[in-house]
C-alpha positions in Angstrom: 104.6 167.5 146.1 105.3 170.0 143.3 106.6 172.9 145.5 109.4 170.3 146.6 110.0 169.0 143.3 110.4 172.5 141.7 112.5 173.7 144.7 114.7 170.5 144.4 115.0 171.2 140.5 115.9 174.8 140.9 118.3 174.2 143.6 120.2 171.3 141.5 120.3 173.8 138.4 121.8 176.5 140.7 118.6 178.7 140.0 117.9 181.1 142.9 114.0 181.2 143.3 111.4 181.5 145.9 109.1 178.5 145.8 105.8 178.2 147.8 102.6 176.4 147.6 99.0 177.2 148.5 95.7 175.7 147.9 92.4 177.3 146.7 90.6 175.6 149.7 91.9 174.5 153.0 91.1 170.7 152.6 94.6 169.6 153.6 95.8 172.6 155.7 98.5 171.8 157.7 99.2 168.4 156.3 102.7 167.5 154.9 102.9 166.3 151.1 103.9 162.8 150.3 107.6 162.0 150.8 108.3 158.7 148.9 111.0 160.3 146.7 112.8 161.8 149.9 112.6 165.4 148.3 113.1 167.8 151.1 110.1 169.3 152.5 109.9 172.1 154.6 106.2 173.2 154.2 102.8 172.3 155.1 99.8 173.1 153.2 98.1 176.6 153.4 95.5 178.5 151.6 96.2 181.1 148.9 96.5 184.6 150.0 95.9 188.0 148.5 99.2 189.1 148.9 100.6 186.1 147.1 99.6 187.8 144.0 102.1 190.6 144.5 104.7 189.0 146.5 105.3 186.1 143.9 106.2 186.5 140.2 104.4 183.3 139.1 101.5 181.5 140.4 101.1 178.1 138.8 97.8 176.3 138.8 97.8 172.3 139.1 94.5 172.1 137.0 91.9 174.1 135.3 89.3 174.0 138.3 92.3 175.6 140.5 93.2 178.2 137.9 89.6 179.3 137.4 89.5 179.7 141.4 92.8 181.5 141.5 91.8 184.1 138.9 88.4 184.4 140.7 90.2 185.6 143.6 92.9 187.7 141.9 92.9 191.3 143.1 93.0 194.1 140.8 96.8 195.3 140.6 97.9 191.7 140.9 101.4 191.4 139.2 101.9 187.6 139.3 101.9 185.8 135.9 98.8 183.2 136.7 98.6 180.2 134.4 98.3 176.5 134.3 101.7 174.8 135.2 100.9 172.4 132.3 101.1 175.2 130.1 104.8 175.3 130.1 105.2 171.5 128.5 102.0 169.8 127.3 99.2 171.8 128.5 97.9 168.9 130.8 96.5 169.2 134.3 98.2 167.6 137.2 95.9 165.2 138.7 95.3 164.9 142.3 96.9 161.9 143.5 95.6 162.1 147.2 92.9 159.5 146.8 94.9 157.1 144.5 97.6 154.5 145.1 101.4 154.6 144.9 101.4 154.5 141.0 99.4 157.8 141.0 101.8 159.5 143.1 104.9 158.2 141.0 103.1 159.4 137.9 102.3 163.0 139.5 106.2 163.2 140.9 107.3 162.4 137.2 105.1 165.0 135.7 106.2 167.8 138.4 109.6 166.8 137.6 109.0 167.5 133.8 106.9 170.5 134.3 109.7 171.8 136.6 112.3 171.5 133.9 110.2 173.1 131.5 109.3 176.1 133.7 113.0 176.6 134.6 114.0 176.4 131.1 111.7 179.3 130.4 112.6 181.3 133.5 116.2 181.2 132.5 115.6 182.2 129.1 113.7 185.3 130.5 
């Protein structure tokens, strides 16, 4: 969901960035994200690759557990800025709505929307 929300926010602001998402484990590999808000989705889940650390300028973790997992596999020579996505706004983790109800998905959608704005605001400033 975060990938689709960030991509949509960047497009609506005219910010040309490449957005992709990956997990630190293969729990939902190949599955599509939730589509309640009809944000265009052109991606199924995949696992983080070593090459992601040099192919992308930023790697944003949804929560502290994923941030630790990402940093654990980060190769020497990595050039990506690896940090908690929430650090761009309020420092909060994004909860996993997978096992919750529609209210949980809505809350995460709103959080991803706010975090996308904050991330893009800082990116445009750089």
